[in-house]
C-alpha positions in Angstrom: 29.5 17.5 -11.4 27.3 18.8 -14.3 24.1 17.9 -12.5 25.2 20.0 -9.5 25.8 23.0 -11.7 22.4 22.5 -13.4 20.7 22.3 -10.0 22.4 25.5 -8.8 21.6 27.4 -11.9 18.0 26.2 -11.8 17.7 27.2 -8.1 19.1 30.6 -8.9 16.9 31.2 -11.8 13.8 30.0 -9.9 14.7 32.4 -7.0 15.2 35.3 -9.5 11.8 34.7 -11.0 10.3 34.4 -7.5 11.7 37.9 -6.7 9.6 39.3 -9.6 6.5 37.4 -8.8 6.2 37.7 -5.0 3.7 40.3 -3.8 5.2 40.3 -0.3 8.3 42.5 -0.2 10.0 40.6 2.6 9.7 37.4 0.7 11.2 39.1 -2.3 14.1 40.2 -0.2 14.6 36.7 1.0 14.5 35.4 -2.6 17.1 37.9 -3.7 19.4 36.6 -1.0 18.9 33.1 -2.3 19.9 34.4 -5.8 23.1 35.9 -4.3 23.8 32.6 -2.5 23.3 30.7 -5.7 25.7 33.0 -7.6 28.2 32.5 -4.7 27.9 28.7 -5.2 28.5 29.1 -8.9 31.7 31.0 -8.1 32.7 28.1 -5.9 32.2 25.7 -8.7 34.3 27.9 -10.9 37.1 27.8 -8.3 36.9 31.4 -7.3 36.5 31.2 -3.5 37.5 34.8 -2.8 34.8 36.1 -5.1 32.3 33.6 -3.7 32.9 34.7 -0.1 32.6 38.4 -1.2 29.3 37.6 -3.1 27.9 35.7 -0.1 28.8 38.4 2.4 27.8 41.4 0.4 25.1 40.0 -1.9 23.2 37.9 0.6 24.2 39.3 3.9 24.6 43.1 3.8 22.3 43.7 0.9 19.5 41.6 2.4 19.9 43.4 5.7 19.8 46.8 4.1 16.8 46.0 2.0 14.9 44.5 5.0 15.7 47.5 7.1 14.5 49.8 4.3 11.2 47.9 4.2 10.8 48.3 7.9 11.6 52.0 7.6 8.9 52.4 4.9 6.4 50.3 6.9 6.2 47.5 4.2 7.9 44.7 6.3 4.8 42.8 7.6 4.2 39.2 6.5 0.4 39.3 6.7 0.0 41.6 3.6 -1.8 44.2 5.6 0.2 47.0 4.1 2.5 47.7 7.0 1.8 50.2 9.7 -0.9 52.0 7.8 -3.9 50.2 9.5 -6.1 52.5 11.5 -8.7 51.0 13.7 
C-alpha cells in the first residue's frame, strides 16, 4: 500500500513541476488536470470518496475545461507553438 501512495505522490509532484516548466499552455492545462486527478487518488487512499469525486469533477473536469476555453478565447490554444491566431501571412 505504501508504494502505491509513493507512486501517486510522485506522479502528482511530477505533474505539478511540469505545469511550471511547460512552455505550451495547453500542455500545462493538461498537466494541471493530472495534478487534480492525483489529489483525487490521494483522497481515495485516505478513504474520503466524496471529496475524491468532487476533486476529480471540479479540479480535473470543470477547471480544465474552463482553462482550455480561456486559452482558446485568448488565441493561445495551438499545439504547434505558433502563438495562436496571431500569424499573418
